[in-house]
N, C-alpha and C positions, 0 to 999 in steps of 0.2 A: 719200141721205137716205131715211129710212123714215117712212111715215105710220102713225099708229095709228088703227085703225077702232074705233068704239064708244067714243069719248071720253066725257066726263062725261055727256052727255045719253043716250047709248046703252049705258051700261055693263051688263054681264051679270053676274049673280051667282047662286049656288046655295048653299043651306044643306044640310049633311050632318049628320045626327044620329048621335051615338055610340051604338052598340047597347048594350043592357043587359049588364052584366058577367056573364061566364060563370064557372062554377066553375073554380077553379084560376088565375084571372087575378090579377095583382098589384094590391094596393091602390095602389102607386106609379103604375101606369099610369093608374088612374082619376083620380088627383090631377093628373097632367101633361096629360091630354087633355081639352079642354073638351067639354061635352055637345053643343055645336053648333059646327061649323066652317064658316065662310063662305069659299067659293071664288069668286074673281073671274077673269074671262076677259078678256084683252087680245089683240086681233087686230092684227097688224102686217103691212103690205104695202109692198113697194118700188114706188113709183109709176112710176119711169122706169128700168127695168133696162138694163144695157148691151146693145147689139145682140148677138143670138145667145146670150143668157143667160136663164135662167129667173128670173123675179122672186122675190125673197125673200117668203115668206109664213109667218109664225109665228103659232101660236095658243098663247098663254102662259096657264097656269093658276097662280094665286097666291093665297096667303092675305093678301097685303098689300092695303091699301086702294087704290082707283083712283078716288077722288072728284075729284081735280084733275089737270090736265095735267102738273104737276110730279111727282106720284106715279106716273103712267103712264110719264113719261120716265125716272124712276129705275128702274123695273122693266125697261124696254127696254134701258137702259144696262147693267144688271147682266147681262142675257142676252147682250148684245153682247160682253162681256169673257169670258164663259164659255168660248168656244172657246180663248182664250189659256190659260186655266186647264187645260183638257183637254190641250192640247199640252204644258204643263209637266209634268203628271202622267204622260203617256205617256213623256216624256223621262226622268223619274225612274225609272219602272218598267221600261221596255224598254231605254232607252239606258244608264242607270247601274245597273240591276238592284238598286235599293234595297230592293225587297220581299224579296229573297233574304237580307238581313241580319237580319231578324226582331228588330229592336230594340224595346224597350218604351217609349222616350221620344222625343219629337219632336226634342229637342236632339241626340241621337245621330244621327238621320237627317240633320239639317242639317249636322252636322260631317262625316259621311261623304260627303254630296253635294258639299260644298265641296272636300274632299280629292280626290274622284274627278274633279271638274271641273278642278282644278289639275293632276292627273295627266294628264288628256286634253290640256291645253295643253302638257304635256311629252312627248306622243307616245304615251301609253298607249292601247291599243285595246280592252282588256277582252275577250279571248278566253279560253275555258276552259283552253287549253294554256298561256297566258301567265302565269297566277298573278296575285297582287296587285302593284300598282305598287312599283317599287324606289325607293330613296332618290335615285338619279341622275335618274330620270324625274320625281319630284316636284320636285327642285331645278330642272330645266329648266322645269317648269311655273311655278314661282314666279318665275324670271327672266323668262319670257315675260309673265306677269301684271304684273310690275313695269314692263316696257316698255310694255305696253298702258295702265297707269295713268298713266305719264309722258305718253304721247301724248294721252290723254284730257284730262289737266290742261292740256296745251298747246293742244289744238285742239278741245276739247269745246264743248257748246252755250253754256256760260257765257263763252266767250272771243270771241263774235262781234263785240262792240264794244269788247273790252278790248285794251289794248296788249300785244303778244306779247313775252315775254322768253325763251321757249323754254328754260325750265329754268335760266336764269342768275340 
């Protein structure tokens, strides 16, 4: 459990003013950036860290309001899931090499990611000498994915109190 320091009574904020427009700057930039930006600071500390572990201590800077405990909790919750997002993007970039595809549309990246994940289930390793996944590799991946889906339907979290039919 994390405690937030500087809750409503001790919130910290700082205002930044937008500097005057320089020559050559876009009029669009002036319309999108407010003349004053309020930055709020939320300090988060772990009150009872595990033995032999360093306590978590975050200093979060945000433009979101921090007037209520609920607003502060939402900011902390967003930062807590950020690590999962970082792991996902590292997997997509390093593990699946999606950046190498140079697509222009998100839907194409998503299709490629699904295909590569299915190929991985079929045994594809993605080494430079190996080349793209073959039909047999993708077919094995689809069969393995189908088996996993059957197992999930039979034993997944929705089946804890449900009668089991085991696919019958």
